[in-house]
N, CA, C and O atoms as a GROMACS GRO file, in nm:
protein
  468
    1MET      N    1  -0.537   1.766   2.519
    1MET     CA    2  -0.422   1.693   2.470
    1MET      C    3  -0.298   1.782   2.485
    1MET      O    4  -0.303   1.901   2.453
    2LYS      N    5  -0.188   1.725   2.535
    2LYS     CA    6  -0.066   1.801   2.556
    2LYS      C    7  -0.006   1.842   2.422
    2LYS      O    8  -0.022   1.775   2.320
    3SER      N    9   0.064   1.956   2.424
    3SER     CA   10   0.120   2.008   2.299
    3SER      C   11   0.229   1.916   2.243
    3SER      O   12   0.244   1.908   2.121
    4GLN      N   13   0.305   1.847   2.330
    4GLN     CA   14   0.408   1.755   2.280
    4GLN      C   15   0.345   1.637   2.207
    4GLN      O   16   0.396   1.594   2.104
    5ILE      N   17   0.236   1.587   2.258
    5ILE     CA   18   0.167   1.475   2.192
    5ILE      C   19   0.106   1.522   2.062
    5ILE      O   20   0.105   1.449   1.963
    6LYS      N   21   0.054   1.644   2.061
    6LYS     CA   22  -0.002   1.699   1.937
    6LYS      C   23   0.105   1.706   1.828
    6LYS      O   24   0.083   1.665   1.715
    7ARG      N   25   0.221   1.760   1.866
    7ARG     CA   26   0.330   1.771   1.768
    7ARG      C   27   0.377   1.634   1.722
    7ARG      O   28   0.408   1.614   1.605
    8LEU      N   29   0.384   1.540   1.815
    8LEU     CA   30   0.426   1.405   1.780
    8LEU      C   31   0.327   1.339   1.684
    8LEU      O   32   0.367   1.275   1.587
    9LEU      N   33   0.198   1.354   1.711
    9LEU     CA   34   0.096   1.296   1.622
    9LEU      C   35   0.095   1.364   1.486
    9LEU      O   36   0.061   1.302   1.386
   10TYR      N   37   0.130   1.490   1.482
   10TYR     CA   38   0.131   1.561   1.354
   10TYR      C   39   0.256   1.526   1.273
   10TYR      O   40   0.245   1.496   1.154
   11TRP      N   41   0.373   1.529   1.336
   11TRP     CA   42   0.498   1.517   1.261
   11TRP      C   43   0.548   1.375   1.243
   11TRP      O   44   0.616   1.348   1.144
   12SER      N   45   0.517   1.283   1.332
   12SER     CA   46   0.576   1.149   1.322
   12SER      C   47   0.538   1.075   1.194
   12SER      O   48   0.626   1.014   1.134
   13PRO      N   49   0.413   1.076   1.147
   13PRO     CA   50   0.387   1.005   1.022
   13PRO      C   51   0.453   1.071   0.901
   13PRO      O   52   0.491   1.003   0.806
   14ARG      N   53   0.466   1.202   0.905
   14ARG     CA   54   0.528   1.272   0.794
   14ARG      C   55   0.678   1.243   0.786
   14ARG      O   56   0.731   1.215   0.679
   15VAL      N   57   0.746   1.249   0.900
   15VAL     CA   58   0.889   1.220   0.903
   15VAL      C   59   0.914   1.074   0.870
   15VAL      O   60   1.006   1.043   0.794
   16LEU      N   61   0.834   0.985   0.925
   16LEU     CA   62   0.848   0.843   0.895
   16LEU      C   63   0.826   0.816   0.746
   16LEU      O   64   0.896   0.734   0.687
   17GLY      N   65   0.731   0.886   0.686
   17GLY     CA   66   0.705   0.870   0.542
   17GLY      C   67   0.823   0.916   0.457
   17GLY      O   68   0.857   0.852   0.358
   18VAL      N   69   0.885   1.027   0.495
   18VAL     CA   70   1.000   1.078   0.420
   18VAL      C   71   1.117   0.980   0.433
   18VAL      O   72   1.180   0.946   0.333
   19PHE      N   73   1.144   0.934   0.554
   19PHE     CA   74   1.255   0.839   0.574
   19PHE      C   75   1.228   0.706   0.503
   19PHE      O   76   1.320   0.644   0.450
   20PHE      N   77   1.102   0.663   0.502
   20PHE     CA   78   1.071   0.538   0.434
   20PHE      C   79   1.090   0.552   0.283
   20PHE      O   80   1.138   0.460   0.218
   21ALA      N   81   1.052   0.667   0.227
   21ALA     CA   82   1.072   0.689   0.083
   21ALA      C   83   1.221   0.686   0.050
   21ALA      O   84   1.260   0.630  -0.052
   22LEU      N   85   1.304   0.746   0.134
   22LEU     CA   86   1.449   0.742   0.112
   22LEU      C   87   1.502   0.600   0.124
   22LEU      O   88   1.584   0.557   0.044
   23PHE      N   89   1.455   0.526   0.225
   23PHE     CA   90   1.495   0.387   0.244
   23PHE      C   91   1.456   0.302   0.124
   23PHE      O   92   1.534   0.220   0.076
   24LEU      N   93   1.336   0.321   0.076
   24LEU     CA   94   1.286   0.243  -0.037
   24LEU      C   95   1.364   0.272  -0.164
   24LEU      O   96   1.386   0.183  -0.246
   25ASN      N   97   1.406   0.396  -0.180
   25ASN     CA   98   1.479   0.432  -0.300
   25ASN      C   99   1.621   0.376  -0.302
   25ASN      O  100   1.684   0.369  -0.408
   26ILE      N  101   1.671   0.336  -0.186
   26ILE     CA  102   1.803   0.273  -0.182
   26ILE      C  103   1.803   0.146  -0.266
   26ILE      O  104   1.904   0.113  -0.329
   27PHE      N  105   1.691   0.075  -0.268
   27PHE     CA  106   1.683  -0.050  -0.345
   27PHE      C  107   1.688  -0.026  -0.495
   27PHE      O  108   1.719  -0.117  -0.571
   28ALA      N  109   1.660   0.095  -0.538
   28ALA     CA  110   1.667   0.127  -0.681
   28ALA      C  111   1.810   0.151  -0.726
   28ALA      O  112   1.838   0.156  -0.846
   29LEU      N  113   1.900   0.167  -0.632
   29LEU     CA  114   2.039   0.196  -0.669
   29LEU      C  115   2.115   0.074  -0.720
   29LEU      O  116   2.228   0.088  -0.765
   30ASP      N  117   2.056  -0.043  -0.714
   30ASP     CA  118   2.126  -0.163  -0.759
   30ASP      C  119   2.139  -0.171  -0.911
   30ASP      O  120   2.203  -0.262  -0.963
   31VAL      N  121   2.081  -0.077  -0.982
   31VAL     CA  122   2.089  -0.080  -1.128
   31VAL      C  123   2.218  -0.020  -1.181
   31VAL      O  124   2.251  -0.035  -1.298
   32PHE      N  125   2.292   0.049  -1.095
   32PHE     CA  126   2.415   0.114  -1.138
   32PHE      C  127   2.527   0.010  -1.140
   32PHE      O  128   2.594  -0.014  -1.039
   33VAL      N  129   2.545  -0.049  -1.257
   33VAL     CA  130   2.644  -0.155  -1.277
   33VAL      C  131   2.736  -0.111  -1.391
   33VAL      O  132   2.691  -0.054  -1.490
   34ARG      N  133   2.863  -0.138  -1.375
   34ARG     CA  134   2.961  -0.102  -1.477
   34ARG      C  135   2.935  -0.183  -1.604
   34ARG      O  136   2.906  -0.303  -1.597
   35GLY      N  137   2.944  -0.118  -1.717
   35GLY     CA  138   2.929  -0.186  -1.844
   35GLY      C  139   2.794  -0.164  -1.910
   35GLY      O  140   2.778  -0.196  -2.028
   36ARG      N  141   2.698  -0.110  -1.839
   36ARG     CA  142   2.568  -0.081  -1.900
   36ARG      C  143   2.569   0.059  -1.958
   36ARG      O  144   2.641   0.147  -1.912
   37SER      N  145   2.487   0.078  -2.058
   37SER     CA  146   2.478   0.211  -2.117
   37SER      C  147   2.400   0.303  -2.023
   37SER      O  148   2.318   0.258  -1.943
   38LEU      N  149   2.426   0.431  -2.036
   38LEU     CA  150   2.361   0.529  -1.951
   38LEU      C  151   2.209   0.524  -1.968
   38LEU      O  152   2.136   0.534  -1.870
   39TRP      N  153   2.162   0.508  -2.090
   39TRP     CA  154   2.020   0.501  -2.118
   39TRP      C  155   1.955   0.383  -2.046
   39TRP      O  156   1.849   0.399  -1.986
   40LEU      N  157   2.016   0.266  -2.052
   40LEU     CA  158   1.962   0.149  -1.984
   40LEU      C  159   1.960   0.168  -1.832
   40LEU      O  160   1.864   0.130  -1.765
   41VAL      N  161   2.065   0.226  -1.780
   41VAL     CA  162   2.073   0.249  -1.635
   41VAL      C  163   1.964   0.346  -1.591
   41VAL      O  164   1.897   0.323  -1.490
   42LEU      N  165   1.946   0.455  -1.664
   42LEU     CA  166   1.843   0.553  -1.627
   42LEU      C  167   1.703   0.494  -1.636
   42LEU      O  168   1.619   0.520  -1.550
   43MET      N  169   1.677   0.417  -1.740
   43MET     CA  170   1.544   0.354  -1.754
   43MET      C  171   1.520   0.254  -1.641
   43MET      O  172   1.411   0.248  -1.585
   44ALA      N  173   1.621   0.175  -1.609
   44ALA     CA  174   1.607   0.078  -1.500
   44ALA      C  175   1.589   0.149  -1.366
   44ALA      O  176   1.510   0.104  -1.282
   45PHE      N  177   1.662   0.258  -1.346
   45PHE     CA  178   1.647   0.333  -1.221
   45PHE      C  179   1.506   0.390  -1.207
   45PHE      O  180   1.447   0.383  -1.099
   46LEU      N  181   1.453   0.446  -1.315
   46LEU     CA  182   1.316   0.498  -1.311
   46LEU      C  183   1.214   0.386  -1.285
   46LEU      O  184   1.119   0.406  -1.210
   47LEU      N  185   1.235   0.272  -1.345
   47LEU     CA  186   1.145   0.159  -1.325
   47LEU      C  187   1.149   0.111  -1.180
   47LEU      O  188   1.046   0.083  -1.120
   48HIS      N  189   1.270   0.102  -1.124
   48HIS     CA  190   1.283   0.058  -0.986
   48HIS      C  191   1.239   0.163  -0.885
   48HIS      O  192   1.218   0.132  -0.768
   49SER      N  193   1.224   0.287  -0.929
   49SER     CA  194   1.181   0.396  -0.841
   49SER      C  195   1.030   0.414  -0.836
   49SER      O  196   0.981   0.500  -0.762
   50ILE      N  197   0.955   0.336  -0.911
   50ILE     CA  198   0.808   0.351  -0.914
   50ILE      C  199   0.747   0.335  -0.774
   50ILE      O  200   0.661   0.415  -0.739
   51PRO      N  201   0.787   0.236  -0.693
   51PRO     CA  202   0.730   0.229  -0.558
   51PRO      C  203   0.761   0.354  -0.474
   51PRO      O  204   0.677   0.398  -0.395
   52THR      N  205   0.878   0.409  -0.492
   52THR     CA  206   0.912   0.532  -0.419
   52THR      C  207   0.825   0.647  -0.464
   52THR      O  208   0.780   0.727  -0.382
   53PHE      N  209   0.800   0.657  -0.593
   53PHE     CA  210   0.713   0.762  -0.644
   53PHE      C  211   0.572   0.748  -0.586
   53PHE      O  212   0.509   0.849  -0.553
   54ALA      N  213   0.522   0.626  -0.575
   54ALA     CA  214   0.390   0.603  -0.516
   54ALA      C  215   0.387   0.650  -0.371
   54ALA      O  216   0.292   0.715  -0.328
   55VAL      N  217   0.491   0.617  -0.296
   55VAL     CA  218   0.498   0.659  -0.156
   55VAL      C  219   0.504   0.811  -0.146
   55VAL      O  220   0.437   0.870  -0.061
   56VAL      N  221   0.583   0.875  -0.231
   56VAL     CA  222   0.597   1.021  -0.227
   56VAL      C  223   0.466   1.089  -0.264
   56VAL      O  224   0.429   1.189  -0.201
   57VAL      N  225   0.395   1.039  -0.363
   57VAL     CA  226   0.267   1.099  -0.402
   57VAL      C  227   0.166   1.089  -0.288
   57VAL      O  228   0.097   1.186  -0.256
   58ILE      N  229   0.158   0.972  -0.227
   58ILE     CA  230   0.065   0.956  -0.114
   58ILE      C  231   0.107   1.046   0.001
   58ILE      O  232   0.023   1.106   0.066
   59LEU      N  233   0.237   1.055   0.025
   59LEU     CA  234   0.286   1.141   0.134
   59LEU      C  235   0.253   1.288   0.109
   59LEU      O  236   0.214   1.358   0.202
   60ILE      N  237   0.268   1.333  -0.013
   60ILE     CA  238   0.236   1.473  -0.045
   60ILE      C  239   0.088   1.500  -0.022
   60ILE      O  240   0.051   1.603   0.035
   61LEU      N  241   0.003   1.408  -0.066
   61LEU     CA  242  -0.141   1.427  -0.046
   61LEU      C  243  -0.178   1.415   0.101
   61LEU      O  244  -0.263   1.490   0.150
   62ALA      N  245  -0.116   1.321   0.172
   62ALA     CA  246  -0.149   1.300   0.313
   62ALA      C  247  -0.096   1.411   0.402
   62ALA      O  248  -0.144   1.429   0.514
   63TRP      N  249   0.001   1.486   0.354
   63TRP     CA  250   0.055   1.597   0.433
   63TRP      C  251  -0.057   1.697   0.464
   63TRP      O  252  -0.060   1.758   0.572
   64HIS      N  253  -0.147   1.713   0.370
   64HIS     CA  254  -0.258   1.807   0.390
   64HIS      C  255  -0.386   1.735   0.434
   64HIS      O  256  -0.455   1.782   0.524
   65TRP      N  257  -0.416   1.623   0.372
   65TRP     CA  258  -0.536   1.547   0.406
   65TRP      C  259  -0.494   1.415   0.469
   65TRP      O  260  -0.459   1.320   0.399
   66GLU      N  261  -0.497   1.409   0.602
   66GLU     CA  262  -0.444   1.293   0.674
   66GLU      C  263  -0.512   1.162   0.637
   66GLU      O  264  -0.448   1.057   0.641
   67TRP      N  265  -0.638   1.167   0.602
   67TRP     CA  266  -0.710   1.043   0.571
   67TRP      C  267  -0.651   0.972   0.449
   67TRP      O  268  -0.663   0.851   0.436
   68VAL      N  269  -0.587   1.048   0.359
   68VAL     CA  270  -0.522   0.988   0.242
   68VAL      C  271  -0.405   0.899   0.287
   68VAL      O  272  -0.370   0.803   0.218
   69GLY      N  273  -0.346   0.931   0.402
   69GLY     CA  274  -0.237   0.850   0.455
   69GLY      C  275  -0.278   0.707   0.486
   69GLY      O  276  -0.192   0.620   0.501
   70GLY      N  277  -0.407   0.682   0.495
   70GLY     CA  278  -0.456   0.546   0.512
   70GLY      C  279  -0.421   0.456   0.394
   70GLY      O  280  -0.424   0.334   0.406
   71LEU      N  281  -0.388   0.516   0.281
   71LEU     CA  282  -0.346   0.437   0.165
   71LEU      C  283  -0.215   0.364   0.190
   71LEU      O  284  -0.185   0.264   0.125
   72PHE      N  285  -0.136   0.413   0.286
   72PHE     CA  286  -0.014   0.341   0.323
   72PHE      C  287  -0.048   0.201   0.375
   72PHE      O  288   0.029   0.107   0.354
   73ILE      N  289  -0.160   0.188   0.441
   73ILE     CA  290  -0.203   0.057   0.491
   73ILE      C  291  -0.236  -0.035   0.374
   73ILE      O  292  -0.206  -0.154   0.378
   74LEU      N  293  -0.297   0.020   0.269
   74LEU     CA  294  -0.324  -0.060   0.150
   74LEU      C  295  -0.195  -0.100   0.080
   74LEU      O  296  -0.184  -0.212   0.030
   75LEU      N  297  -0.096  -0.010   0.076
   75LEU     CA  298   0.033  -0.046   0.018
   75LEU      C  299   0.098  -0.158   0.099
   75LEU      O  300   0.158  -0.250   0.042
   76ALA      N  301   0.087  -0.151   0.231
   76ALA     CA  302   0.144  -0.256   0.317
   76ALA      C  303   0.076  -0.389   0.290
   76ALA      O  304   0.143  -0.492   0.279
   77ALA      N  305  -0.056  -0.389   0.278
   77ALA     CA  306  -0.129  -0.513   0.251
   77ALA      C  307  -0.092  -0.569   0.113
   77ALA      O  308  -0.077  -0.690   0.096
   78GLY      N  309  -0.078  -0.481   0.016
   78GLY     CA  310  -0.039  -0.525  -0.117
   78GLY      C  311   0.099  -0.587  -0.118
   78GLY      O  312   0.123  -0.685  -0.189
   79TYR      N  313   0.190  -0.530  -0.040
   79TYR     CA  314   0.324  -0.587  -0.036
   79TYR      C  315   0.325  -0.722   0.036
   79TYR      O  316   0.400  -0.812  -0.003
   80VAL      N  317   0.243  -0.737   0.139
   80VAL     CA  318   0.233  -0.866   0.208
   80VAL      C  319   0.187  -0.973   0.110
   80VAL      O  320   0.238  -1.085   0.111
   81LEU      N  321   0.090  -0.940   0.027
   81LEU     CA  322   0.042  -1.036  -0.072
   81LEU      C  323   0.148  -1.068  -0.177
   81LEU      O  324   0.155  -1.180  -0.227
   82GLU      N  325   0.229  -0.969  -0.211
   82GLU     CA  326   0.331  -0.987  -0.314
   82GLU      C  327   0.454  -1.060  -0.262
   82GLU      O  328   0.513  -1.140  -0.334
   83ALA      N  329   0.494  -1.035  -0.138
   83ALA     CA  330   0.619  -1.090  -0.084
   83ALA      C  331   0.608  -1.237  -0.046
   83ALA      O  332   0.710  -1.302  -0.024
   84LYS      N  333   0.488  -1.288  -0.039
   84LYS     CA  334   0.463  -1.429  -0.006
   84LYS      C  335   0.520  -1.465   0.132
   84LYS      O  336   0.471  -1.416   0.233
   85ASN      N  337   0.624  -1.549   0.137
   85ASN     CA  338   0.672  -1.604   0.263
   85ASN      C  339   0.802  -1.542   0.313
   85ASN      O  340   0.863  -1.597   0.404
   86ASN      N  341   0.844  -1.432   0.259
   86ASN     CA  342   0.970  -1.369   0.301
   86ASN      C  343   0.940  -1.277   0.419
   86ASN      O  344   0.910  -1.159   0.400
   87LEU      N  345   0.950  -1.332   0.540
   87LEU     CA  346   0.911  -1.258   0.660
   87LEU      C  347   0.997  -1.134   0.683
   87LEU      O  348   0.944  -1.030   0.724
   88ALA      N  349   1.126  -1.142   0.658
   88ALA     CA  350   1.213  -1.027   0.678
   88ALA      C  351   1.175  -0.912   0.586
   88ALA      O  352   1.170  -0.796   0.629
   89ALA      N  353   1.147  -0.942   0.461
   89ALA     CA  354   1.107  -0.837   0.367
   89ALA      C  355   0.971  -0.779   0.405
   89ALA      O  356   0.949  -0.658   0.394
   90ILE      N  357   0.881  -0.864   0.448
   90ILE     CA  358   0.747  -0.817   0.488
   90ILE      C  359   0.759  -0.721   0.605
   90ILE      O  360   0.695  -0.616   0.605
   91LEU      N  361   0.840  -0.756   0.706
   91LEU     CA  362   0.856  -0.668   0.822
   91LEU      C  363   0.928  -0.538   0.786
   91LEU      O  364   0.895  -0.432   0.838
   92ALA      N  365   1.027  -0.546   0.698
   92ALA     CA  366   1.104  -0.427   0.662
   92ALA      C  367   1.026  -0.329   0.576
   92ALA      O  368   1.045  -0.208   0.588
   93ILE      N  369   0.940  -0.380   0.491
   93ILE     CA  370   0.866  -0.292   0.400
   93ILE      C  371   0.725  -0.264   0.452
   93ILE      O  372   0.686  -0.147   0.462
   94SER      N  373   0.651  -0.366   0.485
   94SER     CA  374   0.512  -0.345   0.526
   94SER      C  375   0.499  -0.287   0.666
   94SER      O  376   0.404  -0.214   0.694
   95GLY      N  377   0.594  -0.317   0.753
   95GLY     CA  378   0.588  -0.264   0.890
   95GLY      C  379   0.585  -0.113   0.895
   95GLY      O  380   0.492  -0.056   0.952
   96PRO      N  381   0.685  -0.045   0.836
   96PRO     CA  382   0.682   0.102   0.838
   96PRO      C  383   0.562   0.160   0.763
   96PRO      O  384   0.508   0.264   0.802
   97LEU      N  385   0.520   0.094   0.655
   97LEU     CA  386   0.400   0.143   0.583
   97LEU      C  387   0.277   0.135   0.672
   97LEU      O  388   0.196   0.227   0.674
   98LEU      N  389   0.263   0.025   0.743
   98LEU     CA  390   0.148   0.007   0.832
   98LEU      C  391   0.149   0.109   0.945
   98LEU      O  392   0.045   0.168   0.976
   99VAL      N  393   0.264   0.130   1.006
   99VAL     CA  394   0.275   0.227   1.116
   99VAL      C  395   0.247   0.369   1.064
   99VAL      O  396   0.176   0.445   1.130
  100THR      N  397   0.302   0.404   0.949
  100THR     CA  398   0.280   0.536   0.892
  100THR      C  399   0.133   0.559   0.861
  100THR      O  400   0.078   0.664   0.894
  101GLY      N  401   0.069   0.461   0.798
  101GLY     CA  402  -0.073   0.474   0.768
  101GLY      C  403  -0.158   0.485   0.893
  101GLY      O  404  -0.251   0.564   0.898
  102ALA      N  405  -0.125   0.405   0.994
  102ALA     CA  406  -0.200   0.412   1.120
  102ALA      C  407  -0.183   0.547   1.188
  102ALA      O  408  -0.279   0.603   1.240
  103LEU      N  409  -0.061   0.600   1.187
  103LEU     CA  410  -0.038   0.731   1.248
  103LEU      C  411  -0.111   0.843   1.173
  103LEU      O  412  -0.163   0.935   1.235
  104PHE      N  413  -0.115   0.834   1.041
  104PHE     CA  414  -0.191   0.935   0.965
  104PHE      C  415  -0.341   0.926   0.999
  104PHE      O  416  -0.406   1.029   1.015
  105LEU      N  417  -0.393   0.805   1.010
  105LEU     CA  418  -0.535   0.791   1.042
  105LEU      C  419  -0.566   0.836   1.185
  105LEU      O  420  -0.671   0.896   1.210
  106ILE      N  421  -0.476   0.809   1.279
  106ILE     CA  422  -0.494   0.859   1.416
  106ILE      C  423  -0.490   1.011   1.416
  106ILE      O  424  -0.571   1.075   1.483
  107GLY      N  425  -0.396   1.069   1.341
  107GLY     CA  426  -0.389   1.214   1.330
  107GLY      C  427  -0.514   1.273   1.268
  107GLY      O  428  -0.559   1.381   1.306
  108TRP      N  429  -0.570   1.203   1.172
  108TRP     CA  430  -0.694   1.249   1.109
  108TRP      C  431  -0.810   1.241   1.207
  108TRP      O  432  -0.895   1.331   1.212
  109PHE      N  433  -0.815   1.135   1.285
  109PHE     CA  434  -0.923   1.118   1.382
  109PHE      C  435  -0.919   1.226   1.490
  109PHE      O  436  -1.023   1.274   1.534
  110TYR      N  437  -0.799   1.266   1.532
  110TYR     CA  438  -0.783   1.368   1.636
  110TYR      C  439  -0.742   1.503   1.578
  110TYR      O  440  -0.681   1.583   1.649
  111ARG      N  441  -0.774   1.530   1.454
  111ARG     CA  442  -0.727   1.652   1.388
  111ARG      C  443  -0.773   1.780   1.456
  111ARG      O  444  -0.698   1.877   1.458
  112LYS      N  445  -0.894   1.782   1.511
  112LYS     CA  446  -0.941   1.903   1.578
  112LYS      C  447  -0.861   1.931   1.704
  112LYS      O  448  -0.829   2.046   1.733
  113ASP      N  449  -0.828   1.827   1.778
  113ASP     CA  450  -0.748   1.845   1.899
  113ASP      C  451  -0.604   1.884   1.863
  113ASP      O  452  -0.544   1.967   1.931
  114ILE      N  453  -0.550   1.824   1.759
  114ILE     CA  454  -0.410   1.849   1.722
  114ILE      C  455  -0.392   1.991   1.669
  114ILE      O  456  -0.291   2.056   1.699
  115ARG      N  457  -0.486   2.039   1.594
  115ARG     CA  458  -0.470   2.171   1.531
  115ARG      C  459  -0.523   2.285   1.617
  115ARG      O  460  -0.512   2.401   1.578
  116SER      N  461  -0.580   2.254   1.734
  116SER     CA  462  -0.625   2.361   1.822
  116SER      C  463  -0.506   2.417   1.898
  116SER      O  464  -0.409   2.346   1.923
  117LYS      N  465  -0.512   2.540   1.933
  117LYS     CA  466  -0.399   2.606   2.001
  117LYS      C  467  -0.415   2.600   2.150
  117LYS      O  468  -0.330   2.650   2.223
   0.00000   0.00000   0.00000
């Protein structure tokens, strides 16, 4: 396996996971509205950040154990079931989760080739 492909298989799911967590956390920023108390805003922000925390925890674990990254596929399936018929939301949220999970699993499958020098 070429070294460029090895690096791509190693780094692409990790970078995609970080960018997806940042993208997902953008949706939590809608709680900052004028007129609310600081306590209510902070509690709402933490509540809306729970999906981001789940993605970050899985990403931290998958950084070392690639097979854990397969949980991104379960998150994608769960969101498809939750989003019902909103195709744009399904593609925007589940698409990157599915690709990230698949890349982690491919990296896990080829881990000996990727980590060899």
